[in-house]
VEXDREN-2710 file (C-alpha; in Angstrom, 1 decimal):
% VEXDREN-2710
k/r/px/py/pz
1/MET/0.0/0.0/0.0
2/ALA/1.4/3.4/-1.0
3/ASP/2.4/5.9/1.7
4/VAL/1.9/9.6/1.2
5/VAL/4.6/11.8/2.7
6/ILE/3.4/15.2/3.7
7/MET/5.3/18.4/4.6
8/PRO/5.5/18.3/8.4
9/LYS/4.2/21.1/10.6
10/GLN/7.2/22.3/12.6
11/GLY/5.5/24.4/15.3
12/GLN/2.2/26.1/15.5
13/SER/3.4/29.3/13.9
14/VAL/4.9/27.7/10.8
15/GLU/2.7/27.8/7.7
16/SER/5.1/26.8/5.0
17/CYS/8.6/25.4/4.5
18/ILE/11.1/25.6/1.6
19/ILE/12.6/22.5/0.0
20/THR/16.4/22.9/0.2
21/GLU/17.5/19.5/-1.3
22/LEU/15.7/16.5/-2.7
23/LYS/17.7/13.4/-1.6
24/LYS/15.3/11.1/-3.5
25/ARG/13.5/11.7/-6.7
26/LYS/10.8/9.9/-8.7
27/GLY/11.9/6.3/-9.6
28/ASP/14.5/6.1/-6.8
29/SER/14.4/3.1/-4.5
30/VAL/14.3/4.0/-0.8
31/LYS/14.5/2.1/2.5
32/LYS/12.6/3.0/5.7
33/GLY/14.5/5.7/7.4
34/ASP/16.3/7.1/4.3
35/VAL/16.3/10.9/4.1
36/LEU/13.9/11.9/1.4
37/PHE/14.4/15.6/1.4
38/THR/15.6/18.5/3.6
39/TYR/13.6/21.6/4.2
40/GLU/13.8/24.7/6.3
41/THR/11.5/27.2/8.0
42/ASP/12.5/30.8/8.1
43/LYS/14.9/29.9/10.9
44/ALA/15.7/26.2/11.2
45/SER/16.5/23.2/9.0
46/PHE/15.1/19.7/9.1
47/GLU/15.2/16.3/7.4
48/GLU/12.3/14.1/6.4
49/GLU/12.8/10.3/6.5
50/SER/11.0/7.7/4.5
51/PRO/8.2/6.0/6.5
52/ALA/8.5/2.7/4.4
53/GLU/10.6/0.8/1.9
54/GLY/9.7/1.0/-1.8
55/VAL/10.1/3.4/-4.7
56/VAL/9.4/7.1/-5.0
57/LEU/6.2/7.0/-7.2
58/ALA/5.7/10.8/-7.3
59/CYS/7.4/14.0/-6.1
60/PHE/5.1/17.0/-6.2
61/TYR/7.6/19.8/-5.6
62/GLU/11.1/20.7/-6.6
63/GLU/14.1/22.2/-4.7
64/GLY/13.5/25.8/-3.8
65/ASP/9.7/25.5/-3.8
66/GLU/7.8/26.9/-0.8
67/VAL/5.4/24.1/0.3
68/PRO/2.5/24.7/2.7
69/VAL/2.6/22.5/5.8
70/LEU/0.6/19.3/5.7
71/GLU/0.7/19.4/1.9
72/ASN/1.4/16.2/-0.1
73/MET/5.1/16.0/-0.9
74/MET/5.9/12.5/-2.1
75/VAL/4.4/9.1/-2.6
76/ILE/6.3/5.9/-1.6
77/GLY/5.1/2.5/-2.8
78/GLN/5.8/-0.4/-5.1
79/PRO/6.6/0.0/-8.8
80/GLY/3.5/0.5/-10.9
81/GLU/1.2/0.9/-7.9
82/ASP/-1.9/3.1/-8.4
83/TYR/-1.9/5.8/-5.7
84/SER/-4.5/8.1/-7.2
85/SER/-6.9/7.4/-4.4
86/LYS/-4.3/8.5/-1.9
87/VAL/-3.9/12.0/-3.2
88/SER/-6.5/14.7/-4.0
89/GLY/-6.4/18.2/-5.4
90/SER/-3.8/19.5/-7.8
91/HIS/-0.1/20.1/-7.2
92/PRO/2.4/22.3/-9.0
93/ALA/4.1/19.2/-10.2
94/ASP/1.1/16.9/-10.9
95/GLN/2.5/16.3/-14.3
96/LYS/5.5/14.6/-12.7
97/ALA/3.3/12.2/-10.7
98/ASP/2.3/10.1/-13.8
99/PRO/1.1/7.0/-11.9
100/ALA/0.4/5.0/-15.1
101/GLY/3.9/5.7/-16.5
102/GLN/2.8/7.8/-19.4
103/ASP/6.1/9.7/-19.4
104/GLU/8.1/6.6/-20.2
105/ALA/5.6/5.6/-22.9
106/LYS/6.0/9.0/-24.6
107/GLY/9.8/8.8/-24.3
108/LYS/10.2/11.6/-21.7
109/ASP/12.9/11.7/-19.1
110/LYS/12.4/13.0/-15.5
111/THR/12.8/16.6/-16.6
112/GLY/9.9/16.5/-19.0
113/GLU/12.2/16.8/-22.1
114/VAL/11.2/14.6/-25.1
115/ASN/13.5/11.7/-25.8
116/PRO/13.8/11.6/-29.6
117/THR/14.9/8.0/-29.5
118/GLY/12.0/6.8/-27.4
119/ASP/14.2/5.0/-24.9
120/ASN/15.4/5.9/-21.4
121/SER/19.1/6.3/-22.0
122/PRO/20.0/9.4/-20.0
123/ALA/22.8/10.5/-22.3
124/ARG/20.7/10.2/-25.4
125/ALA/17.4/11.5/-23.8
126/VAL/18.7/14.5/-22.0
127/TYR/21.6/16.0/-23.8
128/THR/22.3/17.4/-27.2
129/SER/26.0/18.1/-27.5
130/VAL/27.1/21.5/-28.8
131/SER/30.7/21.1/-27.8
132/SER/32.7/18.8/-25.6
133/GLU/31.8/21.0/-22.6
134/LEU/28.3/22.4/-23.4
135/PHE/25.1/20.4/-23.3
136/VAL/21.7/21.8/-24.4
137/SER/18.4/19.9/-24.1
138/PRO/16.4/19.7/-27.4
139/ARG/13.6/22.0/-26.2
140/ALA/16.1/24.5/-24.9
141/ARG/17.9/24.5/-28.3
142/LYS/14.7/24.9/-30.2
143/LEU/13.6/27.9/-28.1
144/ALA/17.0/29.5/-28.3
145/GLU/17.0/29.3/-32.1
146/LYS/13.5/30.7/-32.2
147/GLU/14.4/33.7/-29.9
148/ALA/17.9/34.3/-31.2
149/VAL/19.6/33.4/-27.9
150/ASP/23.3/32.6/-27.8
151/VAL/23.3/29.5/-25.6
152/SER/27.1/29.9/-25.0
153/GLN/26.3/32.9/-22.9
154/LEU/24.0/30.9/-20.6
155/THR/24.8/29.0/-17.4
156/GLY/23.0/25.6/-17.3
157/THR/21.2/24.7/-14.1
158/GLY/20.4/21.1/-15.1
159/PRO/22.4/18.0/-14.3
160/LYS/26.0/18.3/-15.3
161/GLY/25.5/21.9/-16.2
162/ARG/22.9/21.1/-18.9
163/ILE/21.1/24.1/-20.3
164/THR/17.4/23.6/-20.0
165/GLU/14.3/25.3/-21.4
166/HIS/13.9/27.0/-18.0
167/ASP/17.4/28.6/-18.4
168/VAL/16.5/30.0/-21.8
169/ARG/13.2/31.4/-20.5
170/ALA/14.9/32.9/-17.5
171/PHE/17.3/34.8/-19.9
172/LEU/14.4/36.0/-22.0
173/ILE/12.6/37.5/-19.0
174/ASN/15.4/39.9/-18.5
175/ARG/16.0/40.6/-22.2
176/PRO/13.9/43.3/-24.0
177/ARG/11.4/42.1/-26.5
178/MET/12.7/42.2/-30.1
179/THR/11.2/43.0/-33.5
180/PRO/11.3/40.2/-36.1
181/LEU/14.0/42.0/-38.0
182/ALA/16.1/42.4/-34.8
183/LYS/15.7/38.7/-34.0
184/LYS/16.9/37.8/-37.5
185/LEU/19.9/40.1/-37.4
186/ALA/20.7/38.9/-33.9
187/ALA/20.8/35.3/-35.0
188/GLU/23.0/36.1/-38.1
189/GLN/25.4/38.5/-36.4
190/GLY/25.6/37.2/-32.9
191/THR/24.4/40.5/-31.4
192/GLN/22.0/41.1/-28.5
193/PRO/19.9/44.0/-27.1
194/TYR/21.3/44.9/-23.7
195/ALA/19.0/47.8/-22.8
196/PRO/15.4/48.7/-23.3
197/GLY/14.9/49.3/-27.0
198/SER/13.8/52.4/-28.8
199/GLY/10.7/50.8/-30.2
200/LEU/7.1/50.8/-28.9
201/ALA/7.0/49.8/-25.2
202/GLY/10.8/49.3/-25.1
203/THR/10.9/46.8/-27.9
204/ALA/14.4/46.4/-29.3
205/ARG/14.8/47.3/-33.0
206/ALA/17.7/46.4/-35.3
207/ALA/19.4/49.6/-34.4
208/ASP/19.4/48.7/-30.8
209/LEU/21.5/45.6/-31.2
210/ALA/25.1/45.5/-29.8
211/VAL/28.0/43.0/-29.8
212/PRO/28.0/40.9/-26.6
213/VAL/30.3/42.1/-23.9
214/ASN/33.6/40.3/-23.6
215/THR/32.9/37.9/-20.7
216/ILE/36.5/37.9/-19.6
217/TYR/37.2/41.6/-19.3
218/GLY/33.9/43.3/-19.8
219/ILE/32.0/42.1/-16.7
220/ASP/33.1/43.3/-13.3
221/TYR/30.3/41.8/-11.2
222/GLU/28.8/38.5/-10.3
223/ASP/25.1/37.7/-9.7
224/LYS/24.4/35.2/-6.9
225/LYS/21.1/33.9/-5.8
226/ILE/20.2/34.8/-2.2
227/SER/19.4/32.0/0.3
228/ASN/15.9/30.9/1.0
229/ILE/16.1/32.3/4.5
230/ARG/17.3/35.6/3.2
231/LYS/14.2/35.6/0.9
232/LEU/11.9/35.0/3.9
233/ILE/13.6/37.7/6.0
234/ALA/13.4/40.2/3.2
235/ARG/9.7/39.4/2.8
236/SER/9.1/39.9/6.5
237/MET/11.0/43.2/6.7
238/HIS/9.2/44.6/3.7
239/ALA/5.8/43.6/5.1
240/SER/6.7/45.2/8.4
241/LEU/7.6/48.6/6.8
242/GLN/4.7/48.4/4.4
243/ASN/2.0/47.6/6.9
244/SER/2.8/49.9/9.8
245/ALA/3.6/53.5/10.6
246/GLN/7.1/53.3/12.1
247/LEU/9.0/56.1/13.8
248/THR/12.2/56.0/15.8
249/HIS/13.2/58.0/18.8
250/HIS/16.9/58.1/20.0
251/LEU/18.0/58.7/23.6
252/GLY/21.2/58.2/25.6
253/ALA/21.3/56.7/29.1
254/ASP/24.1/57.3/31.6
255/ALA/26.0/53.9/31.6
256/ARG/28.1/54.4/34.7
257/ARG/25.8/52.3/36.8
258/ILE/25.6/49.3/34.6
259/LEU/29.4/49.4/33.9
260/GLU/29.9/49.3/37.6
261/LEU/27.5/46.4/37.9
262/ARG/29.3/44.6/35.1
263/LYS/32.6/44.8/37.0
264/LYS/30.9/43.3/40.0
265/ALA/29.3/40.5/38.0
266/LYS/32.7/39.6/36.4
267/ALA/34.3/39.4/39.9
268/ALA/31.4/37.3/41.2
269/LEU/31.8/34.9/38.3
270/GLU/35.6/34.6/38.9
271/GLU/34.9/33.9/42.6
272/GLY/32.3/31.3/41.8
273/LYS/29.4/33.2/43.3
274/LEU/27.8/33.3/39.8
275/THR/27.5/30.4/37.4
276/VAL/26.6/32.5/34.3
277/ASN/28.3/35.5/32.7
278/ILE/26.0/38.5/33.0
279/THR/26.6/40.9/30.2
280/LEU/25.6/44.6/29.6
281/ASN/23.0/43.3/27.2
282/ASP/21.5/41.2/29.9
283/MET/21.3/44.2/32.2
284/VAL/19.7/46.4/29.5
285/CYS/17.0/43.7/28.9
286/PHE/16.4/43.4/32.6
287/ALA/15.8/47.2/32.7
288/VAL/13.5/47.0/29.6
289/ILE/11.4/44.4/31.4
290/LYS/11.0/46.7/34.4
291/ALA/10.0/49.6/32.1
292/LEU/7.4/47.4/30.2
293/LYS/5.7/46.6/33.5
294/LYS/5.2/50.3/34.1
295/TYR/4.1/51.0/30.5
296/PRO/1.7/48.1/29.6
297/GLY/0.6/50.0/26.5
298/VAL/3.9/49.1/24.9
299/ASN/3.8/45.5/25.9
300/THR/1.1/44.9/23.2
301/HIS/0.2/43.6/19.8
302/PHE/-1.6/46.0/17.4
303/LEU/-4.3/44.0/15.5
304/GLY/-5.8/46.6/13.3
305/ASP/-9.1/47.3/14.9
306/SER/-8.0/46.2/18.4
307/LYS/-5.0/46.1/20.6
308/ARG/-4.0/43.1/22.7
309/TYR/-2.5/43.9/26.1
310/PHE/-0.3/41.2/27.7
311/HIS/-0.2/40.5/31.4
312/LYS/3.3/38.9/31.1
313/VAL/6.4/40.1/29.3
314/HIS/7.6/37.7/26.5
315/LEU/10.9/39.2/25.4
316/GLY/12.4/38.6/22.0
317/LEU/16.2/39.0/21.5
318/ALA/17.7/39.4/18.0
319/VAL/20.5/36.8/17.5
320/ASP/22.9/37.0/14.5
321/THR/23.7/33.6/13.0
322/ASP/25.4/32.3/9.9
323/ARG/21.9/31.4/8.5
324/GLY/20.5/34.9/9.1
325/LEU/18.9/37.0/11.9
326/MET/16.8/35.1/14.4
327/VAL/14.6/36.4/17.2
328/PRO/13.9/33.8/19.9
329/VAL/11.5/34.7/22.7
330/VAL/11.9/34.2/26.4
331/ARG/8.4/33.7/27.7
332/ASN/7.4/35.1/31.1
333/ALA/10.7/37.0/31.2
334/ASP/9.4/39.2/34.0
335/ASP/9.4/36.2/36.3
336/LEU/13.2/35.7/35.9
337/SER/16.1/37.0/38.0
338/ILE/19.0/38.6/36.1
339/SER/20.9/35.3/36.3
340/GLY/17.9/33.4/35.0
341/LEU/17.4/35.8/32.1
342/ALA/21.1/35.7/31.2
343/THR/21.0/31.9/31.2
344/GLN/17.9/31.8/29.0
345/PHE/19.5/34.2/26.5
346/LYS/22.7/32.1/26.2
347/GLU/20.8/28.8/25.8
348/MET/18.6/30.3/23.1
349/ALA/21.5/31.9/21.2
350/ALA/23.3/28.6/21.1
351/ALA/20.2/26.8/19.9
352/CYS/19.8/29.4/17.1
353/ARG/23.3/29.0/15.9
354/ASN/23.3/25.2/15.8
355/GLY/19.8/25.0/14.2
356/SER/18.0/23.3/17.1
357/ILE/15.8/26.2/18.1
358/ASN/12.0/25.6/18.5
359/PRO/10.2/27.4/15.6
360/ASP/7.3/28.3/17.9
361/ILE/9.5/30.7/19.9
362/LEU/10.8/32.4/16.8
363/SER/7.4/33.6/15.7
364/PRO/6.9/37.4/16.0
365/GLU/3.5/36.6/17.6
366/ALA/5.2/34.7/20.4
367/GLY/6.9/37.9/21.7
368/THR/5.4/41.1/23.1
369/PHE/8.6/43.2/22.7
370/THR/12.0/42.8/21.0
371/VAL/15.5/44.0/21.8
372/SER/18.2/44.2/19.1
373/ASN/21.8/45.0/20.2
374/LEU/24.4/46.3/17.8
375/GLY/26.5/47.9/20.5
376/ASN/29.2/45.2/20.1
377/TYR/29.8/46.4/16.5
378/GLY/30.3/50.0/17.5
379/VAL/27.0/51.2/16.0
380/GLU/26.1/54.6/17.6
381/MET/22.6/54.9/16.1
382/PHE/20.3/52.7/14.0
383/THR/16.6/52.2/13.2
384/PRO/15.4/48.7/14.1
385/VAL/12.4/47.2/12.3
386/ILE/9.4/46.1/14.3
387/ASN/8.4/42.4/14.5
388/LEU/4.7/42.9/13.7
389/PRO/2.2/42.6/15.3
390/GLN/4.4/43.9/18.2
391/SER/4.0/47.6/18.9
392/ALA/7.7/48.5/19.3
393/ILE/11.3/47.3/19.3
394/LEU/14.4/48.7/21.1
395/GLY/17.8/49.1/19.4
396/VAL/20.8/49.1/21.8
397/ASN/23.8/51.0/20.6
398/THR/27.4/51.3/21.7
399/ILE/28.7/53.2/24.7
400/VAL/30.3/56.6/23.8
401/PRO/31.6/59.4/26.1
402/ARG/29.4/62.6/26.1
403/PRO/29.5/65.8/28.2
404/LYS/27.2/65.9/31.1
405/ASP/26.3/68.6/33.7
406/LEU/27.4/67.1/37.1
407/GLY/26.0/70.2/38.9
408/ASP/27.4/73.5/40.2
409/GLY/28.6/74.3/36.7
410/VAL/30.8/71.3/36.5
411/TYR/30.8/69.3/33.2
412/ALA/32.6/66.0/32.5
413/PHE/32.6/63.3/29.9
414/VAL/30.4/60.5/30.9
415/PRO/29.8/57.1/29.2
416/PHE/26.4/57.0/27.6
417/ILE/24.7/54.0/26.0
418/GLY/22.5/54.8/23.0
419/LEU/18.9/53.6/22.8
420/SER/16.8/53.6/19.7
421/LEU/13.1/52.9/20.0
422/THR/11.1/52.2/16.9
423/TYR/7.3/52.1/17.5
424/ASP/4.2/51.7/15.5
425/HIS/2.5/55.1/15.5
426/ARG/-0.9/53.3/15.0
427/SER/-0.5/51.7/18.3
428/LEU/1.4/54.3/20.4
429/ASP/1.4/58.1/20.5
430/GLY/4.7/59.9/20.3
431/GLY/4.4/61.1/23.9
432/GLU/3.8/57.6/25.3
433/ALA/6.7/56.2/23.3
434/THR/9.0/59.0/24.5
435/ARG/8.1/58.5/28.1
436/PHE/8.6/54.7/27.8
437/LEU/12.1/55.3/26.3
438/LYS/13.0/57.7/29.1
439/GLN/11.8/55.1/31.6
440/ILE/14.2/52.5/30.1
441/ALA/17.0/55.1/30.5
442/THR/16.0/55.7/34.1
443/GLU/15.9/51.9/34.9
444/ILE/19.4/51.5/33.4
445/GLU/20.8/54.4/35.4
446/THR/19.2/53.2/38.7
447/LEU/19.4/49.4/38.1
448/GLU/19.5/47.1/41.2
449/MET/20.3/43.5/40.8
450/GLU/20.4/40.4/43.0
451/TRP/22.4/37.5/41.7
END
């Protein structure tokens, strides 16, 4: 009996995952426990194992596809087995399922390219040799000739660098449309339009053709695809700025108190009185929690026609990793001591960097407020972006000396830590946001801690 493999749901907040690598494809034999594919959420990576032994009868998605959770991903069964009753609805790759084996009957290989010989020999079915190093599929060659595309200028994404129809179409998307005469001359002269043409709607005419740029000396840049996680982060950042009214206020806090406490914490750690290293960032977050308890209007989610007030502080902390920025959340952070808070932060940061973090605590909805610290990099001022639907986010900057009135006309340079509060003006008024930011500074300047 065929087994349908679905895209797992990794946490309640995850709605879709991106396929990073297909370990098994249609027609491959698998054993129970073999890794079928790898996938990632916006923050973590996972592997999916085969639930049974058999053959991959269908694979509905390709590498790089974003797949909704609980969606059919693969079918594992015995060769020739009919699994149509197991799956319902349509998939982007339904044509690849082919339970009755129509592709083989029509002489197609796994890429959908027609095999002119009608057999399944990979070399004869997939490649048409242009030179000893360049391979072009039949459909790609036909389209390239029709559209006057020089395939030697393309980079193949198929097996062994094969140039596919998809590669040709991707090139055509970025090339201006051409008149029939321009196409004819381009094919004969080896020229190409490299800018919008002078014809109607930017159509390239014969006069707009140019000799291709020398690829050795004429190109001083390289285009690289961004990672899937970068795509998701970009989408989230754009949505945040597009769907809210964000403003940022900047303020400095006298850092002499927390610098003094930092020295005491280091001494206590060396003496064995502390089991965790309490950093300046831990102290700032501890002060933020105290301020949030006094300004409950900031510890909220803005929901459009309503505002959700939280009784507890669920604090998110931005963590920089090799895979991108992650924001894990410490739930009920207001119940923790400074030592407990520091321990939680360090455990979450380690889990983010090794890819074992729970996706549920990475959701913006899981937190009520976020802190992002760039002080270690020497940043003196920046504008953090809100994790919607949260109402605000605090950016922590580096410590710099600034003049301060010490009284009786005496001025001195004092270390100040920069604070940048970005808030959603739909949720908070400027006055309330300013008072909250000032309260954070006050908590930092008067901080009291018990180990």
